[in-house]
N, C-alpha and C positions, 0 to 999 in steps of 0.2 A: 701663522707660520704659512699656509698656502696660499695668500694674498702674496705676501713677499717675495716669495720665490715667483709666484707668476708677473709680477712685475718686472722682475728681473730677468726675464725668461722674454716679456715683450717690448720691453721701454730698457733697452741696454744704455741708451744715452742718461740716463735716471739713476742718479743716487740712493741706494734704499738704507733708511738705518731702522732697525729695528728696536724697541724701547722693551726692557721687559727687569723687572726685580732678581732674575738669576743669571746675569750672564754664563755662567759656569754651567747651564745645566746644557745635558744633550740636544736641547730643539735651539736653543742659543748658537752653539758652538757649529751646528748643522749649517744655520743661515750662516754662519761668518764664512764657512768654510766653503759658500756660494759667491764672496764678495761682499754679504751686507754689513753693513756697516753695524754692530752689535752693541747699546751702550745703555747704563743701567740707572733705575730710576724709581720710583715709588711712586704711586698714583694719591699720596697723599701727602707727598714732598712738592710744592709747588716750585721753589729753586731749582730742583732737580729736573723737573718736567720742564721747565722754563731752558735749559741749558739742551737738555735733550733735543730739543723741537728748533732750535735758533737755527738760524737758518734756511729752513724748512717751504716749500712752496705750497703743501699738502700733506695734510695728518690724514692717516684713517686708521682709526683706534677702534680695538678691541679691548674692553677690559672686565675683570671680573667685579662688576658693579657693588653685587647684594653682599661682599666679603667685607665691604666698610661698614654696612650693618649687622654682619655679625660679629664683626672686632668688638664694635660697640654697645652691643649686646653682653656680649662678653664681660667686658668691663663692669657695665651696670650692674649685671647679676652675683658679681662675686660682692659686692656692696653688702 
């Protein structure tokens, strides 16, 4: 969130898009209030990510990489 806010402040000619799983969250709404385009996509949904990144010049990504392994571990341990 801090990076998106910083880019909007410094590079006012840039359009900033925030990609989130929770566009209705307080953090996403705060970004939208600053003029940041907030779109929904999941890290595991390639089509949604392609759509979210379409037309982008650059991507700065911060993900919860370990969540993917936690979900997979839950799936296998349930068997």
